[in-house]
N, C-alpha and C positions, 0 to 999 in steps of 0.2 A: 515267487513263482507269479502266476498270474490267473486271472479269472476269466470270465468272459462273457462273451458277446450275446455274440450273435450267432452273425454270421451270420446273416449272411445272411446276413449277409446279405442281400443284396441285391438286389438292384432296384430298382424301382418299378415293378410291374407284375402281373398276374397269371394264375395258372392255365396251362394249357398243355395238352398232350402233344409229344413230338409228331404224331400222325398228321394232325391238322395245323400245326404251327407254320406261320407264314415266314418268321424270322427265328434264327437260331444264334444262340450266343457263340461268338469266338473266342475260346479260352486263351489263346495266345495274345489277344488284344484286350484282355480283360483282367482286372485286379480289384480285389477287396481287402482292406487292410483293418484290423481293429487294435486299439491302443489299451494296453493294460497299464495300470499305475499301482505300484508297490512301494512299501516302506515311504508312504506318504507323498513322495514327490519323484519318484524314478519312474519314468515312462519307457515303455517298450512296444515296438510296433510288430505286429503278428499278421500272417496271411493264411490263405488256403490255397493248396496247389491244384485242386480239383474243383472246377466250377462248371455247373451246366445251366442252361437257360432257354426260353422260348418266349415269343411273343406271338398270338394268333391274330386272325384278321378281326376280331372283335375288340382287340386292344387289352386282352387278358394276358398277362405274362407271369413268369415265375423264373426265379433264380435259386439253384439248389447248390449248396455247400456240402462237399463231403467231409464230414467232421474227422475222420481218420487222416485227412491230408493236412491238418493244420502244421503250420511252420513258425516256429519260434526262433530258428537259427540255432537252437541248442537240442539236440537229440533226446536228452533226459527230459526236458521241459516238454517236448512234444509228447513223449510217452505219459507223463504225468498229466497233462491236460486232456490225453485221450482217456486214461484210465479213471482219474479223480473228478475232473470237471464235466466233461461231454459224456463220459460213460458210453464210449461208442460200441460197446458190445451189445447194448441195447438201443442206442439212438445213433443211426447211421449218418444222418444228415439234418441240416437246417434249411428251410424253405422259406424264402420272402416272396410274397404274392402282392400283386396290385393290378389297379384296372385304370388303363389310359383311354383318352377319346382316340380311337384308331386313325382319325384324320391327322393327329399330331405327329404320327409317324409315316403315314403314307402321303401326306398333303404336303410335307416339309419340302422346302426348297434346298437344294444342294449349298451348303455353306452358311445357312442361316441358324442362328442359335435360338432355340426355344426355351423359355423357362417353364418348367412342369411342376405341378403340385398334386400329389396322388395319394390316396388313403391306401394304405397297405396292411398286410397282415404277416407277422414273423411266427413260423412254427419252429420250436425249439425245445428239445428235452421232453417232449411230451406235452407242451404248453403252447398255447396261441395267444398272441398280444397285438392289438392294433397300434399302428403307428402311422404318421404322417411323414411323406417322403418329398423332400424339396430337392429338385433336380434340374439339370439343364440338359438338352439334347441337341445334336448337331447331325445332319445328314452329311456324311463325308463324300459319298457318291451315291447314284441312284439305288444301289443295293447294299448300302453300308449305313448304320445310324450307330452313333455313340451317346451313351447316357451316363452322366457323372453326377454324384452327390454336390449339391451346393452348401449343404448343411450337414454336419455328422449326424448319423443316426446314433442316439444314445441308448444303449440297451441296458436294462437293470437286471442284473443276474438273478436277483431275489424274485422277480416275477415269473421267471422259468425254472423255478426250483434249483438253482444252481448255488445258492448260498453255502450249502453243506460242502460242496465241491471246492469252492472258493476259500472255505476255512481249512479244508484238508490241504490245499496247496499252500496255504500260509504256514499251517504246521510244519509240512515236510520241508519247507524252504527256510524255516526258521525266521520268518519275517513278522515285523510288527503289526502290518496292515496290508491288504490288498483291496483297492476300491472295487465295489461291485457295480459301478457306473462305467460303461464301456462305450467310448466313441468309436463309430465305424464309418469308414468311407469307401467310396467304390467308383471305379471307371469301368463300364461295361460295353461292349462292342457287339451289335447283332448285325448279322448278314441275311438278306432275304434268301428264301428257299430257291427261287427262280434264278437268283444272281449266282447262287452256290451250284446249281444244276448246269 
């Protein structure tokens, strides 16, 4: 089985309420993946089907992963992750926050790729940890910005109180080991409210 993440997730930017957000995440053009490693060297790629996000005019952004939407491509694994790892009855979502210079978004020229480093926070399973996000951003058109990880976020399951869940997954699956270090990568596309309207 596997252990986990994140999630979310994702993306590299900070909390804003939808009412004041200037940019909204386009789920159809966004993707977050995390890799679980079991039995020492067997890697499996997992995703979340439901992602939400915003960036406000102060450069604060948030990306929310709905943990019930975890997708491992195997239904029984999905259920075990929800039940034993994420405990989604009590913890519905993971939220990644960060703070950008708003000019990085609004001042970018179409087609120009910018390298961005931002300090962020991941809220997961009732715990919060700080992390550094290394990303690149490109303005696809005046109303669309794509942000992608340049380096994987490595989420330590033990720092989010997930070690017991990882162990339970290992036992249920009859594995020798599951790594508690989980690499996370993402591509997030944001559309300006004005463009969407």
